[in-house]
C-alpha positions in Angstrom: 86.3 54.5 98.1 86.5 57.3 100.8 84.9 60.7 100.7 87.5 62.3 102.6 90.0 62.4 99.6 90.6 66.4 98.5 92.8 67.0 95.6 92.9 70.4 94.1 94.3 72.2 90.8 96.1 75.5 91.5 96.6 77.6 88.1 98.2 81.1 88.2 96.2 83.4 86.2 99.0 84.5 84.0 97.4 83.8 80.7 94.8 81.2 79.4 95.0 77.5 79.9 97.4 75.7 77.5 97.9 72.1 77.0 100.4 71.6 79.8 97.8 73.4 82.4 95.1 70.9 80.8 97.1 67.8 81.5 97.4 68.8 85.2 93.7 69.9 85.6 92.6 66.7 84.1 95.2 64.4 86.0 94.4 66.0 89.4 90.5 65.8 88.4 90.8 62.1 87.5 92.9 61.0 90.4 90.3 62.6 92.9 87.2 61.4 91.2 88.4 57.7 91.0 88.9 57.7 94.7 85.4 59.2 95.0 86.8 62.5 96.4 86.4 66.2 95.9 88.4 68.2 93.6 89.0 71.9 94.2 90.3 74.8 92.2 92.8 77.5 94.0 93.5 80.6 91.8 97.1 81.2 92.9 96.9 85.1 91.9 99.9 86.2 94.3 102.4 87.7 91.6 100.2 90.7 90.4 103.1 91.9 88.0 102.9 88.4 86.1 98.9 88.4 86.3 96.7 88.9 83.1 93.7 90.9 83.9 90.6 88.6 83.3 92.9 85.5 83.1 91.3 84.0 86.2 87.8 84.4 84.9 89.1 82.9 81.6 90.5 79.8 83.1 87.4 79.1 85.0 85.1 79.4 81.7 87.6 76.9 80.2 87.8 74.4 82.9 83.6 74.5 82.9 83.7 74.1 79.1 85.8 70.9 79.6 83.2 69.8 82.2 86.1 69.9 84.8 83.5 70.8 87.5 85.1 71.7 91.0 83.7 71.1 94.2 83.3 73.9 97.1 84.2 77.7 96.4 87.4 78.8 94.3 90.0 80.3 96.8 91.9 83.2 95.7 95.3 83.5 97.5 95.2 87.0 97.0 92.2 86.9 99.6 94.5 85.0 101.8 97.3 87.4 102.9 96.6 87.5 106.6 97.0 83.7 106.8 100.5 83.9 104.9 101.4 86.6 107.5 100.2 84.7 110.6 102.2 81.6 109.3 105.4 83.8 108.6 105.1 85.3 112.1 104.8 81.7 113.4 108.1 81.0 111.8 110.1 84.0 112.9 108.7 83.6 116.4 110.2 80.0 116.7 113.5 81.3 115.3 113.2 79.7 111.9 113.7 83.0 109.6 116.0 85.7 109.1 116.1 88.8 107.1 118.2 88.6 103.9 119.9 91.6 102.1 121.4 89.4 99.4 120.2 90.0 95.6 120.3 87.2 92.9 123.4 88.7 91.6 125.2 88.7 94.7 124.3 84.9 95.5 125.2 83.9 92.0 128.7 85.6 92.4 129.2 83.8 96.0 127.9 80.1 94.8 128.9 78.5 91.8 125.8 76.3 91.9 123.4 79.3 92.6 122.5 78.0 96.2 122.3 80.6 98.9 125.5 80.6 100.8 124.3 81.6 104.0 125.6 85.0 103.8 122.8 86.6 105.9 121.8 83.9 108.5 124.1 85.0 111.4 123.0 88.7 111.0 122.9 91.4 108.5 126.3 93.3 107.8 126.4 96.8 109.5 125.7 98.5 106.0 122.8 96.1 104.8 119.2 96.8 104.5 116.8 93.6 104.7 115.3 92.7 101.7 113.7 89.4 101.7 112.9 87.0 104.7 114.3 83.4 104.4 113.9 80.0 106.2 116.9 78.8 108.0 117.2 75.0 106.8 119.3 72.5 108.4 121.6 69.5 107.2 118.8 66.8 107.4 117.7 64.8 104.5 114.2 65.5 103.3 112.7 62.7 101.9 109.4 61.3 100.5 107.8 58.4 98.6 105.9 59.9 95.4 103.0 57.9 94.1 104.4 57.7 90.6 108.2 58.8 90.7 109.3 56.8 93.7 111.5 57.7 96.6 112.8 61.2 96.5 115.5 62.9 98.9 117.4 65.9 99.2 119.8 67.6 101.9 118.4 71.1 101.7 121.3 72.6 103.4 123.7 71.5 100.8 121.5 71.3 97.6 119.2 74.3 98.1 120.3 76.5 100.7 117.8 78.6 102.9 115.0 79.6 101.0 112.8 82.7 100.7 109.3 82.8 102.0 108.7 86.4 101.7 110.2 88.1 98.6 112.2 91.4 98.5 109.0 93.1 96.5 107.0 92.3 99.8 104.8 89.4 98.2 104.7 86.1 99.8 106.6 83.3 98.0 104.9 80.3 96.6 106.3 78.0 99.0 105.0 79.5 102.0 101.5 80.3 100.3 101.0 76.8 99.0 101.5 74.8 102.2 99.3 77.1 104.3 96.3 76.6 101.6 97.0 73.0 101.0 96.4 72.6 105.1 93.6 75.3 105.4 91.8 73.3 102.6 92.7 69.8 103.9 93.9 68.7 100.5 94.8 65.1 101.2 96.7 64.2 97.9 98.4 66.6 95.5 98.7 65.9 91.8 100.8 67.9 89.9 103.7 68.1 87.4 107.2 66.9 87.6 108.3 70.7 87.3 107.3 70.9 91.0 108.8 67.9 92.3 111.8 69.5 93.8 109.5 72.1 95.2 107.8 69.3 97.6 111.0 69.0 99.4 110.5 72.7 100.5 107.1 72.3 101.1 107.6 69.2 103.3 110.1 71.3 105.3 107.7 74.1 105.9 104.9 71.6 106.9 107.1 70.1 109.4 108.2 73.8 110.9 104.4 74.9 111.0 103.1 71.5 112.3 100.8 71.1 109.2 99.1 67.9 108.0 101.3 66.1 105.1 99.5 65.3 102.1 100.1 62.4 99.8 102.0 63.6 96.4 102.1 62.2 92.7 103.9 63.9 89.9 103.2 63.1 86.4 105.2 63.9 83.3 105.3 67.5 82.0 104.7 68.6 78.6 107.3 70.3 76.7 107.6 71.6 73.2 110.2 70.7 70.6 112.9 72.6 72.1 112.3 70.8 75.4 111.0 73.6 77.2 108.0 73.7 79.6 104.7 74.6 78.0 103.9 78.1 79.5 103.1 81.7 78.6 107.0 82.2 78.7 107.6 79.7 75.8 104.4 80.6 74.0 102.2 77.7 74.4 98.8 78.5 72.8 95.5 78.6 74.7 93.4 75.6 74.4 90.3 75.4 72.2 87.1 75.7 74.1 84.9 75.3 71.1 85.9 71.8 70.6 87.2 70.5 73.8 86.9 66.7 73.1 89.8 66.3 70.8 91.9 68.2 73.2 90.7 66.1 76.2 91.4 63.0 74.2 95.2 64.3 73.7 95.4 64.9 77.3 94.2 61.5 78.5 96.4 60.0 76.0 99.6 62.0 77.2 98.6 60.6 80.5 98.5 57.0 79.7 94.9 56.5 79.1 94.0 56.6 75.5 90.3 56.5 75.2 88.7 53.2 74.1 87.1 53.3 70.6 83.4 53.8 71.9 84.2 56.9 73.6 86.4 58.5 70.6 85.0 61.7 69.5 82.5 61.7 72.6 81.7 64.8 74.6 83.7 66.0 77.4 81.5 64.6 80.1 81.2 61.1 78.4 85.3 61.1 78.1 85.7 62.2 81.6 83.1 59.4 82.9 85.4 56.9 81.0 88.6 58.3 82.1 87.5 58.3 86.1 86.0 54.7 85.7 89.4 53.5 84.2 92.0 55.6 86.0 95.0 53.7 87.2 98.6 55.6 88.1 100.2 52.5 86.8 99.2 53.6 83.1 100.9 57.0 83.5 104.5 57.5 82.1 107.0 57.9 84.9 109.5 60.1 82.6 109.6 63.7 83.9 109.0 65.2 80.4 107.0 64.2 77.3 107.3 66.1 74.2 104.2 67.1 72.3 
């Protein structure tokens, strides 16, 4: 066991926790605690138009109801704008970014795969006005070994294209903020859903450009509804019950391949989590990308 392990759960306050977000919290918590490490909570409140007033506090109360107790102070991304600006300036100083005037509509019209076609990477057109800031990618193949999904690789130039690090509305992009905060919080391993598997290649690229420590990654299946849509506010996923958390916690552990033993069925959340941490094994988690619930 090593107390240098630091994991994290990073919800966005766009609504209450649903089953899919509970799975992410439970999986990252059990992985951290099974390694004798710390488990942190980061509130990714960088997108005010999508955020719901009071959601951040509601999420924390729900975690407490499930005995998912975090270590250290909760980090709020809305209080970290100077750090993101510093990283953006560092990228610009080293020639890794460029202003972009393109809209989603213009990109779609010029790319059959909706991959950024490099329109502004060599300079804006004379009549164009910069909207977003993009990172210039190269033709190298980025790869990493995922603790559950195995080897992953992608060519950013042909498969993704230059990607946004500061949006047209002036907000910092998720890709930039997350790598800056993971380094700041000294996260040693990131455990999350496969919906973010492809994003990891963006993150590895930025970590390299910014000379940041690279954590390990583990991506477990995402919960989807009957229509094969990821559970989210957009797909009307219901909020999880906080008055009887044991049953939902058992369901989340079963989803992750850790169906509780008979002697802890119907136990309180604290006992269930103690059992889960003691019996935690990545080999028991299904490797498929999605699981219907």
